[in-house]
N, C-alpha and C positions, 0 to 999 in steps of 0.2 A: 382551178377555176375554169368554168366553161362559159363561153360567150356565144349567145345565140343571136345571129344577124338575120333579119328578115327584110327583104326588099319588096315593097308594095307599090303598085302603080294604080292610080285612081282616075276615074272620069273627073274632069275639072269641076263639073257641077256637083260632084259628090264629096269634094274635099272637106267642106265645112261639116258635113254629116259625119265623116270619118273622125275629124278632130273632136267633135262633140262627144262621140262615143269613147275616144281615147281619153279625153280629159275626165270623163265620168268614171273611168275604170283604172286610171293609171296608179292611184294610190293602193288599190286592191291588188294589182299585179305586183307592184313594188314591195308590198308587205306580205306577199305570199312566201311561205316558208322556203328559205334557200335562195331567194332573189336578193342580190346585193346591190344592184344598180339597174336602172331602167332609163334609156335614152330614146328620144324620138328626133330624127334628123330629116331635113328636107333637102333634096337636090337643088343646088343653086342655079343650074341651067334648065331644069325641068321641074317646075313646082308641083307637078302631079306625082312625082316619085318621092316616096318616104322610105326611111330605114329605121327599124327599131333595133337597138342593141340591148340585150338583157344579159346580165351577169349572174351566173348561178354557182352555188357551192359545188354542185356535182350534176352529172347527167341524171341521176336519180331524182334530184330536186326538180330539174327541168321537166322530166317525164311526169312527175306528180302534178305539176302545173298543167301540162298538156293534156292530162287525163281528168282534169278538174271541171266542175260545173262552170267555174269562172271563165276558164279558157274557152269552153264551148259557147258560152254566151257572148264573150267578146269577139271570138272569131266569126260566129254566125252573123254578128252585126257589123262585121268589117268586110268580109269577103263579097257581100252583095254589091259593094261599091267599086270593085276592081275592074279595070279595063284590060288587064293582062294577068297572066298566071303569076302568083307570087313566087319568089325564090327565097330559100332559107339555107343557112349554113350554121353548123355548130363547130366552134373552133376552141382550141386550148389556148388560154392566155399564157404567153411565155414571158413577156416583160412589158412594163408600163413605166414611162417616165413622166412625172408631174411637170 
């Protein structure tokens, strides 16, 4: 299992626009082939910072999503609100305790 973590920072005045776009597309992302889980988290000390965690069956599934029309539309309607360059990591899930 691969976990993709993306840190995004937004202009405060653009957060609602980002959230509207996210909520519009979250089920499409989650239902994309190979996506097992999608989370959106907000920093408790800086409400302009958000993290997405998406869990993928494999790197191939993630890359298929990243090369899709859906990703291009979502990303193009997200990056216009950034106030800093986003950061992203792909990590291997080793263990998870419920």
